[in-house]
C-alpha positions in Angstrom: 3.3 5.5 7.7 3.7 9.2 7.1 0.9 10.4 5.6 3.3 12.2 2.3 4.4 8.3 2.0 1.1 7.3 2.4 -0.2 9.5 0.0 3.0 9.7 -2.8 3.0 5.4 -2.6 -0.6 4.7 -2.9 -1.5 3.1 -5.7 -5.1 1.3 -7.1 -4.5 -2.2 -6.1 -6.7 -4.7 -8.2 -5.8 -8.6 -7.6 -6.3 -9.6 -4.4 -5.5 -13.1 -1.5 -8.4 -14.9 -1.0 -7.8 -14.7 2.9 -10.8 -12.5 4.9 -10.1 -8.5 5.9 -10.8 -7.9 9.9 -13.7 -6.3 11.4 -11.3 -4.1 12.6 -9.5 -3.0 9.2 -12.7 -2.4 8.2 -13.6 -0.1 11.0 -10.7 1.7 10.7 -11.2 2.2 7.2 -15.0 3.5 8.2 -13.2 6.0 11.1 -10.9 7.4 8.3 -13.4 8.2 5.5 -16.0 9.6 8.3 -12.9 12.0 9.1 -12.9 13.8 5.9 -13.9 17.7 5.9 -17.9 17.8 4.6 -19.4 21.0 3.5 -20.8 23.0 6.8 -19.5 19.7 8.7 -23.4 18.2 7.3 -21.2 14.9 6.9 -23.6 13.2 4.2 -22.3 9.8 3.4 -24.1 6.3 4.8 -21.5 3.2 4.0 -22.4 -0.3 3.5 -20.3 -2.9 4.3 -19.8 -5.2 1.5 -18.8 -8.8 2.3 -20.8 -11.7 1.2 -19.7 -13.3 -2.1 -22.9 -12.8 -4.1 -23.2 -9.4 -3.4 -19.7 -8.7 -5.3 -20.4 -11.1 -7.8 -23.1 -9.1 -8.6 -21.6 -6.2 -8.3 -18.9 -7.3 -10.8 -21.7 -8.5 -13.3 -23.6 -5.3 -13.5 -20.2 -2.6 -13.5 -17.8 -2.7 -16.6 -14.8 -1.9 -14.0 -15.8 -3.5 -11.4 -14.3 -6.9 -12.3 -11.9 -7.7 -9.2 -14.8 -7.5 -6.5 -14.9 -11.9 -8.3 -11.9 -11.9 -6.2 -11.9 -9.4 -3.3 -12.3 -9.9 0.2 -14.7 -7.0 1.0 -16.3 -4.2 -0.8 -17.5 -0.7 1.2 -20.0 1.3 -0.4 -20.2 5.2 0.1 -23.5 6.5 -0.6 -25.2 10.0 0.1 -28.3 11.2 1.3 -29.6 13.9 -0.3 -32.4 15.1 1.9 -29.1 17.1 4.0 -30.6 21.2 4.4 -28.1 23.4 4.0 -25.4 22.1 1.8 -27.1 20.0 -0.8 -25.0 20.2 -3.2 -21.9 18.9 -2.5 -22.4 16.1 -1.9 -20.1 15.1 -4.8 -16.9 16.8 -3.2 -17.8 15.5 0.5 -18.6 11.9 -1.3 -15.1 12.5 -2.5 -13.2 13.3 0.5 -14.1 10.7 2.7 -13.6 8.2 -0.5 -9.7 9.4 -0.8 -9.6 9.1 3.0 -10.5 5.6 3.1 -8.3 4.5 0.6 -5.4 6.2 2.2 -6.3 4.3 5.0 -6.6 0.8 3.7 -2.8 1.6 2.1 -2.0 2.7 5.5 -3.5 -0.4 6.7 -0.8 -3.0 3.8 -3.9 -3.4 2.3 -4.8 -3.2 -1.1 -7.2 -0.6 -2.3 -8.9 0.4 -5.8 -11.6 3.5 -6.2 -15.2 2.1 -8.0 -16.8 5.1 -9.8 -21.0 4.5 -9.3 -22.3 8.2 -9.5 -23.3 9.6 -12.0 -23.5 6.7 -14.2 -27.6 6.3 -14.0 -28.0 2.7 -15.1 -25.1 1.7 -12.1 -26.9 4.3 -9.6 -29.9 2.5 -10.4 -28.8 -1.2 -10.0 -26.8 -0.5 -6.4 -29.4 1.0 -5.6 -31.6 -1.8 -6.0 -29.1 -4.7 -5.2 -29.0 -2.8 -1.7 -32.2 -1.3 -1.3 -31.2 2.2 -0.7 -33.4 4.7 0.4 -34.6 7.3 -3.3 -33.5 10.0 -0.9 -30.0 8.2 -0.9 -27.5 8.3 -4.1 -24.7 5.5 -4.1 -21.8 7.1 -5.1 -19.0 4.8 -4.9 -17.4 1.5 -3.9 -13.7 0.6 -2.6 -12.6 -2.6 -3.0 -10.5 -3.8 -0.6 -8.3 -6.7 0.0 -4.9 -8.0 1.6 -2.7 -6.9 -2.0 -2.2 -9.9 -4.9 0.1 -7.6 -6.1 2.7 -5.1 -5.7 2.7 -1.8 -7.8 5.4 0.7 -6.9 4.5 4.5 -6.2 5.2 6.6 -9.4 5.7 11.0 -9.2 2.2 12.7 -11.1 3.7 15.7 -10.3 3.7 18.1 -13.3 5.4 21.0 -13.5 3.5 22.1 -16.2 0.4 21.8 -14.9 1.4 24.9 -12.0 0.0 28.7 -12.5 1.3 31.3 -10.5 -1.1 33.7 -9.5 -2.5 33.5 -13.1 -3.0 31.2 -16.6 
């Protein structure tokens, strides 16, 4: 898939077939996440592969916008190490870039995926941290639900000329 095609046709997919996602596909998605740019090349991210049904269901119960995890074969949790020395305040951008790369990689592999926000909702951060025994210096940032799609959504243009400003507002 060409890059622009992937960007312009990627959609949030929330319905999945029951078949598992291969470990090879998951590793390809993780490679894409770890290839994201990061401030000072600090790469503050850590990832948790979630493919146990009980854990996926617990997240779907605690997170009001993660109901699709009940039926997803897998999810990837993106976390940030707060002990990075130089560019502490840029972990949100770094983990956002990793999350987007992962969504695009899943789409390229023919999988469906959707971004599930965790940070900055304190209750969700605390619940996910407890569920996965995440150390205090690591912040759960987002999750990406992945699976073989059970729905199709056509690409749509979001290009909006009124949002473009040349050289000043």
